[in-house]
C-alpha positions as a Markdown table, in Angstrom:
| # | Residue | x | y | z |
|---|---|---|---|---|
| 1 | Met | -0.3 | -0.3 | -0.1 |
| 2 | Thr | 1.6 | 3.5 | -0.7 |
| 3 | Thr | 1.5 | 5.7 | 2.0 |
| 4 | Arg | 0.2 | 9.3 | 0.8 |
| 5 | Lys | 3.5 | 10.7 | 0.8 |
| 6 | Asn | 5.3 | 8.6 | -2.2 |
| 7 | Trp | 3.0 | 8.0 | -4.1 |
| 8 | Ser | 4.3 | 10.4 | -7.0 |
| 9 | Lys | 7.1 | 8.0 | -6.4 |
| 10 | Glu | 5.2 | 5.6 | -6.8 |
| 11 | Val | 4.2 | 6.6 | -10.3 |
| 12 | Thr | 7.6 | 8.3 | -11.7 |
| 13 | Glu | 8.9 | 3.8 | -10.7 |
| 14 | Lys | 5.0 | 2.9 | -11.8 |
| 15 | Ser | 4.2 | 5.4 | -14.5 |
| 16 | Ile | 1.2 | 3.0 | -15.9 |
| 17 | Ala | 1.5 | 4.5 | -19.5 |
| 18 | Leu | 5.5 | 5.1 | -19.7 |
| 19 | Asp | 8.2 | 2.3 | -18.5 |
| 20 | Leu | 11.0 | 4.2 | -17.4 |
| 21 | Glu | 14.1 | 3.6 | -17.4 |
| 22 | Ala | 16.3 | 3.7 | -14.0 |
| 23 | Gly | 17.7 | 6.4 | -12.7 |
| 24 | Val | 16.9 | 8.2 | -15.8 |
| 25 | Phe | 16.5 | 11.5 | -13.9 |
| 26 | Ser | 18.7 | 11.6 | -12.5 |
| 27 | Trp | 21.1 | 11.3 | -16.0 |
| 28 | Lys | 23.6 | 15.0 | -16.6 |
| 29 | Asp | 23.3 | 14.0 | -20.3 |
| 30 | Pro | 20.5 | 15.9 | -22.0 |
| 31 | Lys | 20.3 | 14.4 | -25.5 |
| 32 | Arg | 20.3 | 10.8 | -23.0 |
| 33 | Ile | 17.1 | 11.9 | -21.0 |
| 34 | Ala | 15.0 | 12.9 | -24.0 |
| 35 | Ala | 16.3 | 9.8 | -25.9 |
| 36 | Ser | 14.9 | 7.7 | -23.5 |
| 37 | Leu | 11.8 | 9.5 | -22.6 |
| 38 | Lys | 10.6 | 9.3 | -26.4 |
| 39 | Arg | 11.8 | 6.4 | -26.6 |
| 40 | Ser | 10.0 | 5.2 | -23.7 |
| 41 | Ala | 6.6 | 7.2 | -25.6 |
| 42 | Asp | 6.9 | 5.7 | -28.9 |
| 43 | Glu | 7.8 | 1.8 | -27.0 |
| 44 | Ser | 4.1 | 2.7 | -24.7 |
| 45 | Thr | 1.2 | 1.1 | -25.7 |
| 46 | Arg | -0.5 | 2.2 | -22.6 |
| 47 | Arg | -0.5 | 5.8 | -23.6 |
| 48 | Lys | -4.1 | 8.2 | -24.2 |
| 49 | Thr | -2.2 | 10.9 | -25.8 |
| 50 | Thr | 0.7 | 11.1 | -28.4 |
| 51 | Ala | 4.4 | 10.1 | -27.7 |
| 52 | Phe | 5.4 | 13.4 | -27.4 |
| 53 | Gln | 3.1 | 14.6 | -25.3 |
| 54 | Ser | 2.8 | 11.7 | -22.8 |
| 55 | Ala | 7.4 | 12.7 | -22.6 |
| 56 | Met | 6.6 | 15.8 | -22.3 |
| 57 | Ser | 4.2 | 15.3 | -19.3 |
| 58 | Met | 6.3 | 12.5 | -17.5 |
| 59 | Leu | 8.9 | 15.5 | -17.6 |
| 60 | Asn | 6.8 | 17.7 | -16.3 |
| 61 | Phe | 5.6 | 15.3 | -13.6 |
| 62 | Tyr | 8.9 | 15.3 | -12.3 |
| 63 | Ile | 9.6 | 18.7 | -12.3 |
| 64 | Asn | 7.1 | 19.4 | -10.2 |
| 65 | Arg | 6.9 | 17.1 | -8.5 |
| 66 | Ala | 11.3 | 17.6 | -7.1 |
| 67 | Gly | 10.9 | 21.3 | -6.9 |
| 68 | Lys | 12.0 | 23.6 | -4.1 |
| 69 | Asn | 14.2 | 20.0 | -3.8 |
| 70 | Leu | 16.2 | 21.2 | -8.0 |
| 71 | Ser | 19.1 | 23.2 | -7.8 |
| 72 | Ser | 19.5 | 25.5 | -10.2 |
| 73 | Glu | 21.6 | 23.2 | -11.7 |
| 74 | Arg | 19.4 | 20.3 | -12.1 |
| 75 | Lys | 17.2 | 22.8 | -13.6 |
| 76 | Lys | 18.3 | 24.1 | -16.4 |
| 77 | Val | 19.3 | 20.3 | -17.6 |
| 78 | Leu | 15.9 | 19.6 | -17.4 |
| 79 | Gly | 14.4 | 22.6 | -19.1 |
| 80 | Gln | 17.5 | 21.2 | -21.3 |
| 81 | Val | 16.1 | 18.2 | -21.8 |
| 82 | Lys | 12.8 | 19.7 | -23.0 |
| 83 | Ile | 14.7 | 21.7 | -25.7 |
| 84 | Glu | 15.5 | 18.4 | -26.8 |
| 85 | Leu | 12.3 | 16.8 | -26.7 |
| 86 | Arg | 10.9 | 19.2 | -28.6 |
| 87 | Lys | 13.6 | 18.8 | -31.6 |
| 88 | Leu | 13.4 | 14.2 | -31.4 |
| 89 | Phe | 9.5 | 14.9 | -32.0 |
| 90 | Arg | 10.2 | 18.1 | -34.9 |
| 91 | Arg | 7.9 | 20.6 | -32.7 |
| 92 | Ile | 10.6 | 23.6 | -33.3 |
């Protein structure tokens, strides 16, 4: 049973829509993170939206849940991941 405190961790680890690689949000390379999110979204058969929306939603979910605990360096890397995702999905 999930405690109220750990619900977001469980969503990140056991997302219904995407099967994420372990530790994907702790990597330092924005291109590698974006490629992994794209791959997970493209391969998912359970998502309810487009692959781009699923990947971006999972990234935003992580950023929003981490909130004040993200260092400025981490925020910068994850912001770059958004740009890389847009490039990979040809949304720029």
